[in-house]
N, C-alpha and C positions, 0 to 999 in steps of 0.2 A: 450440545448446541448452545449451552449458556454462553460460552465464549463467543460464538457467532452473534448472539444477541448483543453482548457487550461491544463487540466490534461495530455492529450496525448503529448502536447508540453513539459511539465515538465518531463514526463517519458522518452521522447526521448532525452532531454538534459542530464538527469541523465545517461541514457544508453550510450550515446556518451562519456560522461566523464568516465564512467566505462569501456568502451571499450578501451579507450586511456590508462587508468592506469592498467587495468587487463592484457593487452597484455604483460606488463613487468613482470607479475608473472606467471611463468610456471605452467600449470595445473589449474589455478584458474577459467577458464571459462568452464571447463568440467561440463556438466549437471549432477545433482545428482537426485537420485530417493528417495525412502523411506529408503535407507540403513543407516547403522550406529546406529540407535536407535530402529529399528524395527517399527512396525505400518504400517498401510495401506496407500498407496499413494492416496491423494485426487485428483479426476479428475473434480468435479463440484464445481466451485467457489461459486455458489449460496447456496451450503449446508453449507458453513462456518458460515453464520450469519442468524438469523431469522429476520423477519420484527419487531417483538416485541423488540428484543434486540437493533436493530438499532434505533428504535423510542424512546426507553428509553435513549439511549446515546445522540441523537441529539435534543430531546425534540419536535419532530414533527412526525406525522404518515406518514411514507414513503410507497410508493407503493411496489408492489412485485418486487423481484429482477429479472433481465433479463441478459442473456448472449447471446442474439440473435446476437449482433454485434461481439462478440469475445468469444469463448467457454472457454477461460482461465480467463476471467474477468466477474464479475457480478456487475451490476449497479442498485441501488435503488435511487429513487428521490422523492422530495416533491416540489410542488405538483405532484402527480403521472400523472396527465393528462394535464399538461401545461409546460411552460418553468420552469425548476427547479431553486429554490432558495437554496435548500439544496440537496446534493448528496453524496452518500457513494459508494465506490467501494472496492471490494475485488478481488485480483488477484492472480493466481497460477503463480509464476514466473519461469523462467528457470535459470539454472546456480546455483551458490553457493551464500551463504550469503556474502562472501567477495567480490563478484562482485558488490554488492550494497553498503555494509557498509565498505568495505576496502578501498575505494577511498577517497582521501583527499577532504576537503572543498575547494572551489575556490572563493576567494573574487571577482575576475574578472567577474565570472559568477553569483555571488550572490548566490552561492550554499553552503549550511551549512549541514553537516552531523554529527549528534550527536549520540553516542552510548546510548542505552537505556537498563537498567537493569530490570530484573524481567519479561521479555517477552520471552517465548519459550527458545530455545537453544542459542539465541543471537538476537539482534535487533538494528536497528538504525532509527532515525527520519531524514528525508531529507526535506529540505526547500529551495525553490528558492524565495529569498527575492524580494518583489515588485510585485508579481503576486497576492497576497491576498489569492489564493487558492492553492498555490504551495507547498503542503506538502504531505507526506505519511510516513507510518511506515512499514518498511520491517523487517520480522522476519523469523526464521526457526524453524522447529520442525521435528525431526526424518530424517533430511537430506533434507526435502522438503522446498522450500522458498515461502513465501507469502508476499503480501503487502496489507494494507488497507489504505484508505484515506477518511476522512470526509471533504467535501467542505461545509463550513458553511456560506459563504457569505464574502464579502470584508472586513467587519468590525471585523471578527474573529481574535483574537490574536494568536500568535504562541503557547502560553501556552494553550489556549483553544483547538487549533487544535491538539496539542500533547496529551492532556488529552483524547479527543475523539477518536483519533487514537489508543491510548494505551488501552482504554476500549473496543474498537472493536476487537483489536488483542487478548486481554484476553478472550473475548467471543468466538472467532474463535478457540483459542487453547483448550478451553473446549471440543470441538468436535473432536480434533485430538488425 
């Protein structure tokens, strides 16, 4: 669960930076539903990805997804019954994509936000340098915002994490 704690710290830092920057943009923090492009609103994050899809992306058989700790976030891990060395999370986010992708990178915080093309209606890859597991890909579809994160261990490169997150996001988008 150490990696879950690291992820929580990362998300908290990103949201803190987002709150500081989105406050300057009127209307950017208004929650969005499924409006704009039609389609149903997703309410179960565990329905976004299958164990088979995740296992294919990360190269290990992960356990069943669980959202017992947070109904807006689903967590899969390997090994399923021990301290995880690999973890994947899918989250249904609040707010708008610009709340996550519209903020600037911050060298002081070690925060890098990179726009990613070809994923949903828009996407960005967020990385907190130095944490080893500090990445996620946030994307939107039909006005709803999601994030996925593959925590692949401290030796995973940014490129490998981005590739895994992008593959997971594309799998999730196939269900939306």
